[in-house]
C-alpha positions as CSV (number, residue, x, y, z in Angstrom):
1,X,-0.2,0.3,0.2
2,X,0.9,3.7,-1.0
3,X,-0.3,6.9,0.6
4,X,-1.1,8.8,-2.7
5,X,-2.6,12.8,-2.4
6,X,-5.0,13.5,-5.0
7,X,-5.7,17.3,-5.3
8,X,-5.2,17.9,-1.8
9,X,-7.0,14.5,-0.3
10,X,-4.6,11.4,1.5
11,X,-5.6,8.5,-0.7
12,X,-4.3,4.8,0.1
13,X,-3.3,3.2,-2.8
14,X,-3.4,-1.3,-2.8
15,X,-2.8,-3.4,-6.0
16,X,-1.1,0.0,-6.9
17,X,-0.1,-1.9,-10.3
18,X,-2.9,-3.1,-11.2
19,X,-3.7,-0.9,-14.3
20,X,-7.2,-0.5,-13.4
21,X,-5.5,1.2,-10.6
22,X,-3.6,3.3,-12.4
23,X,-6.2,3.9,-14.7
24,X,-8.8,5.1,-12.0
25,X,-5.5,7.1,-10.6
26,X,-4.0,8.9,-13.4
27,X,-7.9,10.3,-15.1
28,X,-8.8,11.6,-11.1
29,X,-5.5,13.5,-11.3
30,X,-6.2,14.8,-14.8
31,X,-10.1,15.7,-14.2
32,X,-10.6,16.9,-10.5
33,X,-14.6,17.2,-10.9
34,X,-14.2,13.3,-11.6
35,X,-12.5,12.2,-8.4
36,X,-15.5,14.9,-6.2
37,X,-17.9,13.2,-7.9
38,X,-16.9,9.9,-6.5
39,X,-15.8,11.3,-2.8
40,X,-19.3,12.9,-3.1
41,X,-20.8,9.2,-3.6
42,X,-19.0,7.2,-1.9
43,X,-19.1,9.8,1.0
44,X,-23.0,9.3,0.7
45,X,-23.1,5.5,0.0
46,X,-24.9,3.0,2.9
47,X,-21.7,0.5,2.5
48,X,-18.6,3.7,1.8
49,X,-18.3,1.4,-1.5
50,X,-18.5,2.3,-4.7
51,X,-17.3,-0.4,-7.8
52,X,-15.6,1.2,-10.7
53,X,-15.0,-1.2,-13.1
54,X,-12.8,-3.9,-11.1
55,X,-11.2,-1.2,-8.8
56,X,-13.1,-0.5,-5.4
57,X,-13.0,2.6,-4.0
58,X,-13.8,2.7,-0.5
59,X,-14.0,5.0,2.4
60,X,-12.4,3.1,5.9
61,X,-12.2,4.5,9.0
62,X,-12.3,7.9,8.5
63,X,-9.6,6.9,5.2
64,X,-10.0,7.2,1.8
65,X,-9.0,3.6,0.4
66,X,-8.4,2.3,-3.8
67,X,-8.1,-1.2,-4.3
68,X,-8.8,-3.9,-6.9
69,X,-11.7,-5.6,-6.0
70,X,-11.7,-9.3,-5.3
71,X,-15.1,-10.1,-7.1
72,X,-16.9,-8.7,-10.8
73,X,-19.7,-7.0,-10.0
C-alpha cells in the first residue's frame, strides 16, 4: 500500500501496479471534477463503497482507499 495525494486528499492505494488502479488514478489526477463526484458518492453510499469496474473506492475508518476488487461487479 502507498499513500498518495489526489487534489489535496490523502488516498491509500493498494495494488498500485494493477492496470485498472493506475487508470483510475490517472483519470482522477487529470479530471478533478470526476474525483470530487466519486468522493461525494462514496461519502453518501450506505456501505461507503463504490465499484469502478474491477476497482473499489471506499472510505474505511475515515480514510479513502482504492484497490482492485476481489469479485466482479
